[in-house]
C-alpha positions, 0 to 999 in steps of 0.5 A: 770285512769291515764292521759297522761304524759306532754312528750306526750302533748308536742309532741302532740302540735309539730305535732298538730301546724306542721298538721295545719299549712301544712292543712292551706298552702294556707292561711299562705304561703304569696307567691305559693310555686313554685312563682320565683323572679329573682331579689331576689334569695338568699335573707337572712331571712327577714320581705319581706321573713321569711325563705330567698329565694332558688336560684331560688328566691322563698320564702323558708317559702312558700316552708316550709309550703307547703312542710309539706303536702308532707313530713308528709303525707308520714310519715303516709302512710308509718306508717299506710301501715306498722303498719296496716299490720304488726298487722294484720299479727302478730296477725294473725299467733299467733293466728293460731299457729303451723307450720303457726306461724313457718313458718311465723317467718322463712320468717319474719327472713329472710326479717329482716336479708336483710339490709333494706336500700339497698332494699329501694334504690334498689326498689325506683330506679326500681319502679321510684322516687315518693310520692307513690312509696315511701310510698310502698317501705318504708311501705312494708319493715317495715311490718316484724318487725311490724309483729314480734312485734304484733306477741309477744303481740297477744301470750299473749292475746291468752291465756286469758280467753276470747280468749278461751271463743270465741273458745269454743263458736265456733267463728270463726278465722276472728271473734275472730280476729277482735273482740278479738286480734286486740282490746287489741293490739289497745294501742300497735299499737298506741304506737309503730305507733306514735313512728316509725313516726319520723323514717319514716319522717326522712328516707322519707326525706333522700330518697327524698334528693338523689333524690329517693322521691319527684321531684322538684319543689315540695316542700318537706322537704328533696328536699329542703334540697338537693336544698340548699345542695351547698349553706349552707356555705354562704346562710345557711337558705336554707338548715339548716331552712328544716332540723330543720323542719324535726328535730322538726317533728321527736322530736315531734312524738318521744316525743308523742311515748315516752308518750304513751309508758309510758302510757302503761308501767304504765297500765301494772304495775296496 
């Protein structure tokens, strides 16, 4: 059995460290994320404040550590919702076939043709800015893309002998879907899900940056970048360091996804 490539373990290590740091935020962060020191406004990085302070005198390192909880939770929530629903719907319509499959794909084509970012902005503004609404909007908007993807995977699996045997034995539609189809596309779900986490994180941070996600004073990486935008030229650490965290997390997700994809492609060659 071929091992996972080093690129996967590199990405997994990056994400693992970020997740552990976020979980252990109360133990790692030296200050409360909302604690303000008026005498320490916009201090550069030092031993006392490892990542400097922001315009309100709050310790930026502490806010970055705590912010990982919100940012990573949104990324995982968006992908879990989008990939989960997309996998079930894609597998179901492909297994059903006929007019059900055709109608579902026409609906997917209509939704995919729409500008998703414009829709995301409109829905986020209509529902109100919050992390829960952000997860709901981004997750649901990604469902059509994953529905199309997993439908394609299911089309080949449904013609395999074990699926035909299950149908011939009188197995119900839900049983075939849950027992035979979804377990066989699970590696694809894991591969594309891990790769999608990076994109979800970046988009969620971008929406938080423009005020449609987490709201101040909640520490979230997109919010931290927004709060530091006006001091970028001189107090660069306020925006650059949270931005580097977003880039690092996205890189970790992409590397892990590429590693899983390489493993899946190698398995398919044999």
